C-alpha positions, 0 to 999 in steps of 0.5 A: 281042067283049069286053063291059063293065059300065056303070051307067045312070041310068033313072027310079026305078031302078038298072039294070046293062046290058051293052053293046058298047064302041062302043055304050057310048062313043056312048051315054056321049058323048051330051053337049052342047057345054057339058059339060067333058071332064076327062081322069083317069088311073085309074078310081074304085074305089067311089062310096060316099064312106064307102069310096072312098078312092082319089083318083078315087073322091074326085074323084067324091064331091066332085062328087056329094056335099056335106060337112057342113063344108068347108075354106077357102083357109087350110085352116080348117074352115067350114060346108058343109051345116051352117050352124053348128057350136057347141062348147058343152063340150069333149066336145060339137059341135052341127051346125045344118043348112041348110034346103031342101037337096035330094038328087038324087032330090028329098028334103030333107036332114035330121038323119037323113041325117047321123046315118046317115052318121056312124053307119055309121062307128061301126057295128062291122059296117061296114067302111071305111077312114075308121072309124079317124079316128072313134075318138074319137066316142062317139055322134051323134044327131038333136036335131031335123030339122035339129040333130045332136049329136056326143058325144066320148069325150075332148077333141079340138080337131081333131075339126071336121076329121072332119066334112069328110065327104060326107053320104049318104042315110039307109038308102042301104046298099050302093047307093051303091057304083055309083049315088051320090045326093048333094046336090052340084053334079052328078047321077050318070048312069052309069059305064062302067068303065075308060072314063068317069064321066058327070055332069049339072049338078043344077039344084037344088044348094043353093049355085048352079047349075054354070056348065057343063052337066055333067062327063065324066070320061074315063079314060086311064091312058097319061100321054102320051095324056092330054097328046095328048087335051088337044092334039087337043081331045078333052079340055078340062082335067086337074088334077094328072094329068100329070107335071112333064115332060109339063107342061113339054112342053105348056107349051113347045109352047104352045096350052094354058093351065097353071095353077099353085097351092101344094098340101099334098102333102109329100114326104119320106124316112122314117128308121126310128129303131129303127135304131142308126145313126139314134139319133144326131141328127147322122147324121140331120142330116148326111143332111138337109144332104147332100141338094140339095132345091133341085136336085130341085125345079128339075130333076126337078120342073121347078120344080113344087114348093117345098122343104119344111121339114115335114109342114104346108104354108106354106098351113095356118093352123098352119105354122111357118116359123121352124124348122131349115132344112137348106140343101144344105151337104156340108161341114156333113154331113161334119163332123156325121158326123165328130162322130158317129164316122163318119170318112172311111176313106180321104180321097178314096178310094172307101170310104164313111163308112157304108152305108144302104139306101133303099126306094122304089116302082117309080114312074119319078119316084121311082126317078129321085129316089132315084138323085139322092138316092143321088148327093148322099149319096155326096158326104158319104161315105154309100153308099146301096143303092137298092131299088125294089119294086112299090108294094104290096110296098114299102108293106107293107114300110113298114108293117111297119117292114122299112126303113131309109130310105124315100121316100113322100108324105103327100097332102092334109095339111090339119089340124095334127092330122097332127103327132100322127098321124105323131109321137106315140109312141102312133101307132107302128104298128099303131095309127097312122102314126108309121112313123119310130118316133119317141119324144120325151116333149116332143114327146108333151107338146106334141101332148097340149096341142095336141089338148086346147087350147080355141081355135086360138091355143092350138093354133097355139102348141103345134103351132109348138113341135111343129114346131120340135122335130121339125124339129130332130130329123129323123125325116123328111128333108123334100123338097118341097110339091107344086105343083098343076097344071091344063092346060086348053084356051084356051076354058076359063075360071074354073079355079082350084086350091084347095090340095087341088086339089079337084074342086068348083071345076069347078062354076065352070069355063065353056067358050066354045062357038062357036054 
């Protein structure tokens, strides 16, 4: 019989036990009726929040740990474990911690835990994909038990967003990978790999007792089966883990609640600006006019998206709405191509004006979307060769610049500093995320001014100008902003969706239980 590893909670010790699948399931499911069953698509990879950057590892971290600073509904940085954050000079930030916050093992949170958490991300021997975000941080030290000083190497107005990070216990080491101990609303109980993560409500949570007794994250990689679990009642809810088609079918059948909320995930087509064809802005703009984003949103996304105009979502405080918007206009696309020298060679004949390639992953939705884009561009006289690859291969090509056009998403865009990371010429790979190889000295100047600005009003002014400039330059073809979707059983109440679809909101969810 095949056996699985589980991590099991016992008093004052971490134990690894091998159990048979049936036995493991019965033990892991010993929960009372007030526990929420949440179905997710994949297993978390690493339960240490400094290391686990995949979506489901982050979801567990949101429930088990608390962040030093957090993000409000307008995506502004607000207090979390730090009751206050001061910025006495451009290179110094001082965090004043809440008193009396307890970890799940009973010890109080102090400055030592914060220094350990962020200090590990400065340690050259500590390997973490998060380290790049802290390159501007020079040092972190405790001024007393409840005060932490962060020193920067240079002024950086967006630094507070880097403090939106879960705090781990001082000296935790590698133990958090499999057995996380935090200060969040839920205490870790056990993790049965590829089956479920079991969490119980933490009665000592600093921000109030959760409205349910605990959460079981049930792992089901099959999308159809996730929908069936909700219909059968073996799962209570799911968040962003059903496709638009499945959500549409579940809503049509009735018996479940469909909750929607505007999100921050941004889908786009990236253009490799090193390609001579894309050196002409008129070609880039012609492609933007040729694509029917409204149809993609209506038919492919089943209305669960909004047409996009740039990387920043309308939810964010720095969003600039007054930018060049490329509404679907095939005739305008043709005129721009004519002006750029790509004349129609045979009128209504089959010969194209030019040929391009578009790379995508093998994900079913994105392959279908690529086909629709191919058809849209063909109407303007642009022949597109769509090439799909397994994600690892496809993504490696994007990172290496081995693409002409490609389609991807930016997930969880919460701070306008994202504009620097994707558009500043100093962020061209391998040092940053400017994978369009976009270079514009005026964009660099505006981004640099925003980066060193002292107030949010100044930052907003410069970021607005950046968004207007980039929208007209079109290094990205904006497609859509994702609409977050939660599907719940009718006995679930209190479900709300943040722009990031943060799992922390599950602490406020109740289940009506028949007694």
